[in-house]
C-alpha positions in Angstrom: 126.6 118.0 98.3 127.8 120.2 101.2 125.7 119.5 104.2 124.8 122.1 106.7 124.4 120.6 110.2 120.9 119.3 110.8 119.9 120.8 114.1 116.8 118.8 114.6 116.9 115.0 114.5 113.6 113.3 113.6 112.4 111.2 116.5 109.0 110.3 115.2 107.4 112.8 117.5 108.7 116.1 116.0 107.6 115.7 112.4 106.4 119.2 111.9 109.7 120.8 113.1 111.9 118.3 111.4 110.1 118.5 108.0 110.2 122.3 108.1 113.9 122.3 108.7 114.6 119.6 106.1 112.5 121.2 103.4 114.4 124.5 103.8 117.7 122.6 103.7 116.8 120.9 100.4 115.4 124.1 98.9 118.6 125.9 99.8 120.5 123.2 97.8 118.0 123.5 94.9 117.1 119.8 95.5 113.4 120.1 96.6 112.3 119.0 93.1 113.4 115.4 94.0 110.8 115.5 96.7 107.9 117.4 95.1 108.3 115.7 91.7 109.3 118.7 89.7 112.8 117.3 89.1 112.1 113.8 87.8 114.6 111.2 86.5 115.4 111.8 82.8 115.7 108.7 80.8 117.0 108.0 77.3 114.8 104.9 77.0 112.5 105.1 74.0 111.7 101.3 74.0 108.7 100.9 76.3 109.4 97.2 76.7 112.6 97.8 78.6 113.2 99.0 82.2 113.5 102.7 82.6 116.8 103.8 84.1 117.4 107.2 85.6 120.3 109.4 84.4 123.4 108.9 86.6 123.5 112.5 87.8 119.9 112.5 88.9 120.3 109.1 90.6 123.4 110.3 92.4 121.7 113.4 93.7 118.6 111.4 94.8 120.9 108.9 96.6 122.6 111.8 98.4 119.2 113.2 99.5 118.2 109.7 100.8 121.5 109.6 102.7 120.8 113.0 104.3 117.2 111.9 105.1 118.5 108.8 106.8 121.2 110.6 108.7 118.7 113.1 110.1 116.5 110.5 111.9 116.6 108.0 114.7 117.7 104.4 113.8 114.2 102.8 114.4 112.7 105.1 111.8 115.5 104.3 109.3 114.7 100.7 109.5 111.2 101.4 108.2 112.6 103.1 105.1 114.8 100.3 103.8 112.3 99.3 101.1 112.1 102.8 99.6 114.3 103.4 96.5 113.9 107.2 96.1 113.9 110.3 98.2 110.4 111.1 97.2 109.2 107.7 98.2 110.8 108.0 101.6 109.4 111.5 102.1 105.9 110.4 101.1 106.0 107.4 103.5 107.1 109.6 106.4 104.4 112.1 105.6 101.8 109.4 105.5 102.9 107.9 108.8 103.8 110.9 110.9 101.9 113.9 109.5 98.9 115.0 111.5 96.5 117.5 110.0 95.7 120.7 111.9 92.2 119.6 112.9 93.5 116.5 114.6 96.0 118.6 116.6 93.4 121.0 117.9 91.4 118.2 119.6 
């Protein structure tokens, strides 16, 4: 995945600016589906008793997105993402922790 330079590094205080830029970056690479859930891991597992394994190509792309996410933020934030195993999980965690709704900002 070619990577355009990320101009804004996520510091924990610039979530709105960073997320806007990163969303455009992923949409430009046709990878936003890994974040919004429209591009889910395809599996060939029909036996429900076994673990589900993502297709290699999907897993590789998701790992690349995770790498880009981690490379676009300050090290202390990266530390908090170690337990997450998908780009969507990382994104949702960051949104939960750093997103402020518009009503809260107006006060």
